[in-house]
TIRO-2110 file (N, C-alpha, C; in Angstrom, 1 decimal):
// TIRO-2110
35.5, -55.3, -37.3, N, 1, A
35.3, -55.0, -38.7, CA, 1, A
34.2, -56.0, -39.2, C, 1, A
33.3, -55.5, -40.0, N, 2, A
32.2, -56.3, -40.5, CA, 2, A
31.9, -55.9, -42.0, C, 2, A
31.2, -56.8, -42.6, N, 3, A
30.8, -56.5, -44.0, CA, 3, A
29.4, -55.9, -43.9, C, 3, A
29.2, -54.8, -44.6, N, 4, A
27.9, -54.1, -44.7, CA, 4, A
27.4, -54.0, -46.1, C, 4, A
26.2, -54.2, -46.3, N, 5, A
25.5, -53.9, -47.6, CA, 5, A
24.9, -52.6, -47.5, C, 5, A
25.1, -51.7, -48.5, N, 6, A
24.5, -50.4, -48.5, CA, 6, A
23.4, -50.5, -49.6, C, 6, A
22.2, -50.3, -49.2, N, 7, A
21.2, -50.2, -50.2, CA, 7, A
20.9, -48.8, -50.5, C, 7, A
21.1, -48.3, -51.7, N, 8, A
20.9, -46.9, -52.0, CA, 8, A
19.5, -46.7, -52.4, C, 8, A
18.8, -45.8, -51.7, N, 9, A
17.5, -45.3, -51.9, CA, 9, A
17.5, -43.9, -52.4, C, 9, A
16.7, -43.6, -53.4, N, 10, A
16.7, -42.2, -53.9, CA, 10, A
15.4, -41.6, -53.4, C, 10, A
15.4, -40.5, -52.7, N, 11, A
14.2, -39.7, -52.4, CA, 11, A
13.7, -39.1, -53.7, C, 11, A
12.6, -39.6, -54.2, N, 12, A
12.1, -39.3, -55.5, CA, 12, A
11.6, -37.9, -55.6, C, 12, A
11.3, -37.2, -54.5, N, 13, A
10.9, -35.8, -54.6, CA, 13, A
12.0, -35.0, -55.2, C, 13, A
13.2, -35.4, -55.2, N, 14, A
14.3, -34.7, -55.8, CA, 14, A
14.2, -34.7, -57.3, C, 14, A
13.6, -35.8, -57.8, N, 15, A
13.5, -35.8, -59.3, CA, 15, A
12.2, -35.2, -59.7, C, 15, A
11.2, -35.1, -58.8, N, 16, A
9.9, -34.5, -59.2, CA, 16, A
9.0, -35.5, -59.9, C, 16, A
9.4, -36.8, -60.0, N, 17, A
8.6, -37.7, -60.7, CA, 17, A
7.5, -38.4, -59.8, C, 17, A
7.7, -38.5, -58.5, N, 18, A
6.8, -39.2, -57.6, CA, 18, A
6.5, -38.4, -56.4, C, 18, A
5.6, -38.9, -55.6, N, 19, A
5.3, -38.2, -54.3, CA, 19, A
6.5, -38.1, -53.4, C, 19, A
6.5, -37.1, -52.5, N, 20, A
7.7, -37.0, -51.6, CA, 20, A
7.9, -38.2, -50.7, C, 20, A
6.9, -39.0, -50.4, N, 21, A
7.1, -40.1, -49.5, CA, 21, A
7.5, -41.4, -50.1, C, 21, A
7.7, -41.4, -51.4, N, 22, A
8.1, -42.6, -52.1, CA, 22, A
9.6, -42.7, -52.3, C, 22, A
10.1, -43.9, -52.2, N, 23, A
11.5, -44.1, -52.4, CA, 23, A
11.7, -45.1, -53.5, C, 23, A
12.8, -45.0, -54.2, N, 24, A
13.1, -46.0, -55.3, CA, 24, A
14.5, -46.6, -54.9, C, 24, A
14.5, -47.9, -55.0, N, 25, A
15.8, -48.6, -54.8, CA, 25, A
16.6, -48.5, -56.0, C, 25, A
17.9, -48.2, -55.9, N, 26, A
18.8, -48.0, -57.0, CA, 26, A
19.7, -49.3, -57.1, C, 26, A
20.4, -49.6, -56.1, N, 27, A
21.3, -50.7, -56.1, CA, 27, A
21.8, -51.0, -54.7, C, 27, A
22.4, -52.2, -54.6, N, 28, A
23.1, -52.6, -53.4, CA, 28, A
24.6, -52.5, -53.7, C, 28, A
25.4, -52.1, -52.6, N, 29, A
26.8, -52.0, -52.8, CA, 29, A
27.4, -52.8, -51.6, C, 29, A
28.1, -53.9, -51.8, N, 30, A
28.8, -54.6, -50.7, CA, 30, A
30.0, -53.8, -50.3, C, 30, A
30.2, -53.5, -49.0, N, 31, A
31.4, -52.8, -48.5, CA, 31, A
31.9, -53.5, -47.3, C, 31, A
33.1, -53.4, -47.0, N, 32, A
33.8, -53.8, -45.8, CA, 32, A
34.1, -52.6, -45.0, C, 32, A
33.3, -52.3, -44.0, N, 33, A
33.4, -51.0, -43.3, CA, 33, A
33.1, -51.1, -41.8, C, 33, A
33.7, -50.1, -41.1, N, 34, A
33.4, -50.0, -39.6, CA, 34, A
32.3, -49.0, -39.4, C, 34, A
32.2, -48.0, -40.2, N, 35, A
31.1, -47.0, -40.0, CA, 35, A
30.8, -46.4, -41.4, C, 35, A
29.6, -45.7, -41.4, N, 36, A
29.1, -45.1, -42.6, CA, 36, A
28.6, -43.7, -42.3, C, 36, A
28.8, -42.8, -43.2, N, 37, A
28.4, -41.4, -43.1, CA, 37, A
27.7, -41.0, -44.4, C, 37, A
26.9, -40.0, -44.4, N, 38, A
26.3, -39.4, -45.6, CA, 38, A
26.4, -37.9, -45.6, C, 38, A
26.3, -37.3, -46.8, N, 39, A
26.2, -35.9, -46.9, CA, 39, A
24.8, -35.5, -47.5, C, 39, A
24.5, -34.2, -47.6, N, 40, A
23.2, -33.8, -48.2, CA, 40, A
23.2, -33.9, -49.7, C, 40, A
24.3, -34.3, -50.3, N, 41, A
24.3, -34.4, -51.8, CA, 41, A
24.0, -35.9, -52.2, C, 41, A
23.8, -36.7, -51.2, N, 42, A
23.5, -38.1, -51.5, CA, 42, A
24.7, -39.0, -51.6, C, 42, A
25.9, -38.5, -51.3, N, 43, A
27.1, -39.3, -51.2, CA, 43, A
27.1, -40.1, -49.9, C, 43, A
27.7, -41.3, -50.0, N, 44, A
27.9, -42.2, -48.9, CA, 44, A
29.4, -42.4, -48.7, C, 44, A
29.8, -42.3, -47.4, N, 45, A
31.2, -42.4, -47.0, CA, 45, A
31.3, -43.6, -46.1, C, 45, A
32.3, -44.4, -46.3, N, 46, A
32.5, -45.5, -45.4, CA, 46, A
34.0, -45.4, -44.9, C, 46, A
34.2, -45.8, -43.6, N, 47, A
35.5, -45.8, -43.0, CA, 47, A
35.9, -47.2, -42.6, C, 47, A
37.1, -47.6, -43.0, N, 48, A
37.6, -48.9, -42.7, CA, 48, A
39.1, -48.7, -42.3, C, 48, A
39.4, -48.7, -41.0, N, 49, A
40.7, -48.5, -40.5, CA, 49, A
41.4, -47.2, -41.0, C, 49, A
42.1, -47.3, -42.1, N, 50, A
42.9, -46.1, -42.6, CA, 50, A
42.3, -45.6, -43.9, C, 50, A
41.2, -46.2, -44.4, N, 51, A
40.7, -45.8, -45.7, CA, 51, A
39.3, -45.2, -45.5, C, 51, A
39.1, -44.0, -46.2, N, 52, A
37.8, -43.4, -46.4, CA, 52, A
37.4, -43.6, -47.8, C, 52, A
36.2, -44.1, -48.0, N, 53, A
35.7, -44.3, -49.4, CA, 53, A
34.4, -43.6, -49.6, C, 53, A
34.3, -42.9, -50.7, N, 54, A
33.1, -42.1, -51.1, CA, 54, A
32.4, -42.8, -52.2, C, 54, A
31.1, -43.1, -52.1, N, 55, A
30.3, -43.6, -53.1, CA, 55, A
29.3, -42.5, -53.6, C, 55, A
29.4, -42.1, -54.8, N, 56, A
28.5, -41.1, -55.4, CA, 56, A
27.3, -41.8, -56.1, C, 56, A
26.2, -41.5, -55.5, N, 57, A
25.0, -42.2, -56.1, CA, 57, A
24.6, -41.5, -57.4, C, 57, A
24.8, -40.2, -57.5, N, 58, A
24.5, -39.5, -58.8, CA, 58, A
25.4, -39.7, -59.9, C, 58, A
26.7, -39.8, -59.6, N, 59, A
27.7, -40.0, -60.7, CA, 59, A
28.1, -41.4, -60.9, C, 59, A
27.6, -42.3, -59.9, N, 60, A
27.9, -43.7, -60.0, CA, 60, A
29.4, -44.0, -60.0, C, 60, A
30.1, -43.2, -59.1, N, 61, A
31.6, -43.3, -59.0, CA, 61, A
32.0, -43.6, -57.5, C, 61, A
33.2, -44.1, -57.4, N, 62, A
33.8, -44.4, -56.1, CA, 62, A
35.2, -43.7, -56.0, C, 62, A
35.5, -43.0, -54.9, N, 63, A
36.8, -42.5, -54.7, CA, 63, A
37.2, -43.0, -53.3, C, 63, A
38.5, -43.0, -53.1, N, 64, A
39.0, -43.4, -51.7, CA, 64, A
40.2, -42.5, -51.4, C, 64, A
40.4, -42.4, -50.0, N, 65, A
41.5, -41.6, -49.5, CA, 65, A
42.1, -42.4, -48.3, C, 65, A
43.4, -42.4, -48.2, N, 66, A
44.1, -43.0, -47.0, CA, 66, A
45.4, -42.3, -46.9, C, 66, A
45.9, -42.2, -45.6, N, 67, A
47.1, -41.7, -45.3, CA, 67, A
47.8, -42.6, -44.3, C, 67, A
48.6, -43.5, -44.7, N, 68, A
49.3, -44.5, -43.9, CA, 68, A
50.1, -43.8, -42.7, C, 68, A
50.6, -42.6, -42.9, N, 69, A
51.4, -42.0, -41.9, CA, 69, A
50.7, -41.5, -40.7, C, 69, A
49.4, -41.4, -40.8, N, 70, A
48.6, -40.8, -39.7, CA, 70, A
47.8, -41.8, -38.9, C, 70, A
47.9, -43.1, -39.3, N, 71, A
47.2, -44.1, -38.5, CA, 71, A
45.8, -44.3, -38.9, C, 71, A
45.0, -44.8, -37.9, N, 72, A
43.6, -45.1, -38.2, CA, 72, A
42.8, -43.8, -38.1, C, 72, A
41.8, -43.8, -39.0, N, 73, A
40.8, -42.7, -39.0, CA, 73, A
39.9, -42.9, -37.8, C, 73, A
39.8, -41.8, -37.0, N, 74, A
38.9, -41.8, -35.8, CA, 74, A
37.5, -41.4, -36.2, C, 74, A
37.4, -40.3, -36.9, N, 75, A
36.0, -39.8, -37.2, CA, 75, A
36.1, -39.0, -38.5, C, 75, A
34.9, -38.8, -39.1, N, 76, A
34.8, -38.1, -40.3, CA, 76, A
33.6, -37.1, -40.2, C, 76, A
33.8, -35.9, -40.6, N, 77, A
32.6, -34.9, -40.7, CA, 77, A
32.4, -34.6, -42.1, C, 77, A
31.4, -35.1, -42.7, N, 78, A
31.0, -34.9, -44.1, CA, 78, A
29.8, -33.9, -44.3, C, 78, A
29.6, -33.1, -43.2, N, 79, A
28.4, -32.2, -43.3, CA, 79, A
28.6, -31.2, -44.4, C, 79, A
29.8, -30.8, -44.7, N, 80, A
30.1, -30.0, -45.9, CA, 80, A
30.9, -30.9, -46.9, C, 80, A
30.2, -31.4, -47.9, N, 81, A
30.8, -32.3, -48.9, CA, 81, A
31.9, -31.7, -49.7, C, 81, A
32.1, -30.4, -49.6, N, 82, A
33.2, -29.8, -50.4, CA, 82, A
34.4, -29.5, -49.4, C, 82, A
34.3, -29.9, -48.2, N, 83, A
35.3, -29.6, -47.1, CA, 83, A
35.2, -30.7, -46.0, C, 83, A
35.5, -31.9, -46.3, N, 84, A
35.3, -33.0, -45.4, CA, 84, A
36.5, -33.0, -44.4, C, 84, A
36.2, -33.2, -43.1, N, 85, A
37.2, -33.3, -42.1, CA, 85, A
37.4, -34.8, -41.8, C, 85, A
38.7, -35.2, -41.8, N, 86, A
39.1, -36.5, -41.3, CA, 86, A
40.0, -36.3, -40.1, C, 86, A
39.6, -36.9, -39.0, N, 87, A
40.3, -36.8, -37.7, CA, 87, A
41.0, -38.0, -37.4, C, 87, A
42.3, -37.9, -37.1, N, 88, A
43.2, -39.0, -36.7, CA, 88, A
43.5, -38.7, -35.2, C, 88, A
42.7, -39.3, -34.3, N, 89, A
42.8, -39.0, -32.9, CA, 89, A
44.2, -39.5, -32.3, C, 89, A
44.7, -40.6, -32.8, N, 90, A
45.9, -41.1, -32.3, CA, 90, A
47.1, -40.2, -32.5, C, 90, A
47.1, -39.5, -33.6, N, 91, A
48.1, -38.5, -33.9, CA, 91, A
47.7, -37.0, -33.7, C, 91, A
46.5, -36.9, -33.2, N, 92, A
45.9, -35.5, -32.9, CA, 92, A
46.0, -34.6, -34.1, C, 92, A
45.6, -35.2, -35.2, N, 93, A
45.8, -34.5, -36.5, CA, 93, A
44.5, -34.6, -37.3, C, 93, A
44.2, -33.5, -38.1, N, 94, A
43.1, -33.6, -39.0, CA, 94, A
43.5, -33.2, -40.4, C, 94, A
42.7, -33.7, -41.3, N, 95, A
43.0, -33.4, -42.8, CA, 95, A
41.7, -32.9, -43.4, C, 95, A
41.8, -31.9, -44.2, N, 96, A
40.6, -31.4, -45.0, CA, 96, A
40.7, -32.0, -46.4, C, 96, A
39.5, -32.6, -46.8, N, 97, A
39.5, -33.1, -48.2, CA, 97, A
38.4, -32.4, -49.0, C, 97, A
38.6, -32.3, -50.3, N, 98, A
37.5, -31.8, -51.2, CA, 98, A
36.6, -32.9, -51.6, C, 98, A
35.6, -32.5, -52.4, N, 99, A
34.6, -33.5, -52.8, CA, 99, A
35.1, -34.7, -53.6, C, 99, A
36.3, -34.6, -54.1, N, 100, A
36.9, -35.7, -54.8, CA, 100, A
37.9, -36.5, -53.9, C, 100, A
37.9, -36.2, -52.6, N, 101, A
38.8, -36.8, -51.6, CA, 101, A
40.3, -36.5, -51.8, C, 101, A
40.6, -35.3, -52.3, N, 102, A
41.9, -34.8, -52.4, CA, 102, A
42.2, -33.8, -51.3, C, 102, A
43.4, -33.8, -50.7, N, 103, A
43.7, -32.9, -49.6, CA, 103, A
43.6, -31.4, -50.1, C, 103, A
42.9, -30.6, -49.3, N, 104, A
42.8, -29.2, -49.6, CA, 104, A
44.0, -28.4, -49.0, C, 104, A
44.6, -28.9, -48.0, N, 105, A
45.8, -28.3, -47.4, CA, 105, A
46.6, -29.4, -46.7, C, 105, A
47.7, -29.0, -46.2, N, 106, A
48.5, -30.0, -45.5, CA, 106, A
47.8, -30.4, -44.1, C, 106, A
48.1, -31.5, -43.6, N, 107, A
47.5, -31.9, -42.3, CA, 107, A
47.8, -30.9, -41.2, C, 107, A
46.8, -30.8, -40.3, N, 108, A
46.9, -29.9, -39.2, CA, 108, A
47.1, -30.7, -37.9, C, 108, A
48.3, -30.5, -37.3, N, 109, A
48.5, -31.2, -36.0, CA, 109, A
48.0, -30.3, -34.9, C, 109, A
47.0, -30.7, -34.2, N, 110, A
46.4, -29.9, -33.2, CA, 110, A
47.3, -29.6, -32.0, C, 110, A
48.3, -30.5, -31.8, N, 111, A
49.2, -30.2, -30.7, CA, 111, A
50.1, -29.0, -31.0, C, 111, A
50.3, -28.7, -32.3, N, 112, A
51.1, -27.5, -32.7, CA, 112, A
50.3, -26.3, -32.4, C, 112, A
48.9, -26.4, -32.2, N, 113, A
48.1, -25.3, -31.9, CA, 113, A
47.9, -25.2, -30.4, C, 113, A
48.5, -26.1, -29.6, N, 114, A
48.3, -26.1, -28.2, CA, 114, A
47.2, -26.9, -27.6, C, 114, A
46.6, -27.8, -28.4, N, 115, A
45.5, -28.6, -28.0, CA, 115, A
46.0, -30.1, -28.0, C, 115, A
46.2, -30.7, -26.9, N, 116, A
46.8, -32.0, -26.8, CA, 116, A
45.8, -33.2, -26.5, C, 116, A
44.6, -32.8, -26.1, N, 117, A
43.6, -33.9, -25.8, CA, 117, A
42.3, -33.7, -26.5, C, 117, A
42.4, -33.5, -27.8, N, 118, A
41.1, -33.3, -28.6, CA, 118, A
40.5, -34.7, -28.8, C, 118, A
39.2, -34.7, -28.5, N, 119, A
38.5, -36.0, -28.7, CA, 119, A
37.4, -35.9, -29.8, C, 119, A
37.1, -34.7, -30.2, N, 120, A
36.1, -34.5, -31.3, CA, 120, A
36.4, -33.3, -32.1, C, 120, A
36.1, -33.4, -33.4, N, 121, A
36.3, -32.3, -34.4, CA, 121, A
35.1, -32.2, -35.3, C, 121, A
34.7, -31.0, -35.6, N, 122, A
33.6, -30.7, -36.5, CA, 122, A
33.8, -29.5, -37.3, C, 122, A
33.2, -29.5, -38.5, N, 123, A
33.3, -28.4, -39.4, CA, 123, A
32.4, -27.2, -38.9, C, 123, A
32.8, -26.0, -39.3, N, 124, A
32.0, -24.8, -39.0, CA, 124, A
31.5, -24.2, -40.3, C, 124, A
30.4, -23.6, -40.3, N, 125, A
29.8, -23.1, -41.5, CA, 125, A
30.5, -21.9, -42.0, C, 125, A
31.3, -21.2, -41.2, N, 126, A
32.0, -20.0, -41.7, CA, 126, A
33.5, -20.3, -42.0, C, 126, A
33.8, -21.6, -42.2, N, 127, A
35.2, -21.9, -42.8, CA, 127, A
36.2, -22.5, -41.8, C, 127, A
36.0, -22.2, -40.5, N, 128, A
37.0, -22.8, -39.6, CA, 128, A
36.5, -24.2, -39.2, C, 128, A
36.9, -24.6, -38.0, N, 129, A
36.4, -25.9, -37.4, CA, 129, A
36.3, -25.8, -35.9, C, 129, A
35.6, -26.7, -35.3, N, 130, A
35.4, -26.8, -33.9, CA, 130, A
36.1, -28.0, -33.4, C, 130, A
36.6, -27.9, -32.1, N, 131, A
37.2, -29.0, -31.5, CA, 131, A
36.6, -29.1, -30.1, C, 131, A
36.6, -30.3, -29.5, N, 132, A
36.3, -30.4, -28.1, CA, 132, A
37.6, -30.9, -27.4, C, 132, A
38.2, -30.0, -26.6, N, 133, A
39.4, -30.3, -25.9, CA, 133, A
39.1, -30.8, -24.5, C, 133, A
39.3, -32.1, -24.3, N, 134, A
38.9, -32.8, -23.1, CA, 134, A
39.5, -32.3, -21.8, C, 134, A
40.8, -32.0, -21.9, N, 135, A
41.5, -31.6, -20.6, CA, 135, A
41.0, -30.2, -20.2, C, 135, A
40.8, -29.3, -21.2, N, 136, A
40.3, -28.0, -20.9, CA, 136, A
38.8, -28.0, -20.6, C, 136, A
38.1, -29.0, -21.1, N, 137, A
36.6, -29.1, -20.9, CA, 137, A
35.9, -28.0, -21.7, C, 137, A
36.5, -27.6, -22.9, N, 138, A
35.9, -26.6, -23.7, CA, 138, A
35.7, -27.0, -25.2, C, 138, A
34.7, -26.3, -25.7, N, 139, A
34.5, -26.4, -27.2, CA, 139, A
35.2, -25.1, -27.7, C, 139, A
36.0, -25.3, -28.7, N, 140, A
36.9, -24.2, -29.2, CA, 140, A
36.7, -24.1, -30.7, C, 140, A
36.5, -22.9, -31.2, N, 141, A
36.4, -22.6, -32.6, CA, 141, A
37.8, -22.1, -33.1, C, 141, A
38.3, -22.7, -34.1, N, 142, A
39.6, -22.3, -34.7, CA, 142, A
39.3, -21.8, -36.2, C, 142, A
39.7, -20.6, -36.5, N, 143, A
39.4, -20.0, -37.8, CA, 143, A
40.3, -20.5, -38.9, C, 143, A
40.1, -20.0, -40.1, N, 144, A
40.9, -20.5, -41.3, CA, 144, A
42.4, -20.2, -41.1, C, 144, A
42.8, -19.2, -40.3, N, 145, A
44.2, -18.9, -40.1, CA, 145, A
44.8, -19.7, -38.9, C, 145, A
44.0, -20.7, -38.5, N, 146, A
44.4, -21.6, -37.4, CA, 146, A
44.6, -20.8, -36.0, C, 146, A
43.9, -19.8, -35.8, N, 147, A
43.9, -19.0, -34.6, CA, 147, A
42.6, -19.4, -33.8, C, 147, A
42.7, -19.4, -32.5, N, 148, A
41.6, -19.6, -31.6, CA, 148, A
40.7, -18.4, -31.7, C, 148, A
39.5, -18.5, -32.2, N, 149, A
38.6, -17.4, -32.3, CA, 149, A
37.5, -17.3, -31.2, C, 149, A
37.1, -18.5, -30.7, N, 150, A
36.0, -18.5, -29.7, CA, 150, A
36.3, -19.7, -28.8, C, 150, A
35.9, -19.6, -27.5, N, 151, A
36.0, -20.7, -26.6, CA, 151, A
34.7, -20.7, -25.8, C, 151, A
34.2, -21.9, -25.5, N, 152, A
33.0, -22.0, -24.7, CA, 152, A
33.4, -21.8, -23.2, C, 152, A
32.4, -21.7, -22.4, N, 153, A
32.7, -21.8, -20.9, CA, 153, A
33.2, -23.2, -20.6, C, 153, A
33.8, -23.3, -19.5, N, 154, A
34.3, -24.6, -19.1, CA, 154, A
33.1, -25.5, -18.8, C, 154, A
32.9, -26.6, -19.6, N, 155, A
31.7, -27.4, -19.5, CA, 155, A
31.6, -28.1, -18.2, C, 155, A
32.8, -28.5, -17.6, N, 156, A
32.7, -29.1, -16.3, CA, 156, A
32.0, -28.3, -15.3, C, 156, A
32.2, -26.9, -15.3, N, 157, A
31.6, -26.0, -14.4, CA, 157, A
30.1, -26.0, -14.7, C, 157, A
29.7, -26.0, -16.0, N, 158, A
28.3, -25.9, -16.3, CA, 158, A
27.5, -27.2, -15.9, C, 158, A
28.2, -28.3, -16.1, N, 159, A
27.5, -29.6, -15.7, CA, 159, A
27.4, -29.7, -14.2, C, 159, A
28.4, -29.3, -13.5, N, 160, A
28.4, -29.4, -12.0, CA, 160, A
27.4, -28.5, -11.5, C, 160, A
27.2, -27.2, -12.0, N, 161, A
26.3, -26.3, -11.4, CA, 161, A
24.9, -26.6, -11.7, C, 161, A
24.6, -27.4, -12.8, N, 162, A
23.2, -27.7, -13.1, CA, 162, A
22.7, -29.0, -12.3, C, 162, A
23.6, -29.6, -11.7, N, 163, A
23.3, -30.9, -10.9, CA, 163, A
22.6, -30.6, -9.6, C, 163, A
END
């Protein structure tokens, strides 16, 4: 764990006041974080063990989320700032959060769906989510109804055949 300073820069082409290649410094924010993520709306997310914190540069606000029952946060996917995925690898569980870091639905235990060795989770543009199941060696799409909708080929076979 380390202390990080976040310097917030605003791409001024969004305001239309300056040339697209100019940046304006807004402020520094001292944070104690393990990792940092951003979304396309200019929000900054930091992860520190069990806490996810969102810094909104436009609204100048901070929100946080934690769930002590699920252990440490393994990863965050904030590519859709209105449907953020928080993955708890130790408990094989994920949580969907809205833009204010409130839960959108109850936590999803991936073991209940038959996937016991998930090592990565990501959002899908059409509402579901993707997982990488290490033991199966497949990338799997799970729809909004928590049903397996698509599976990749076994990646082990593809990697071995291309060698």
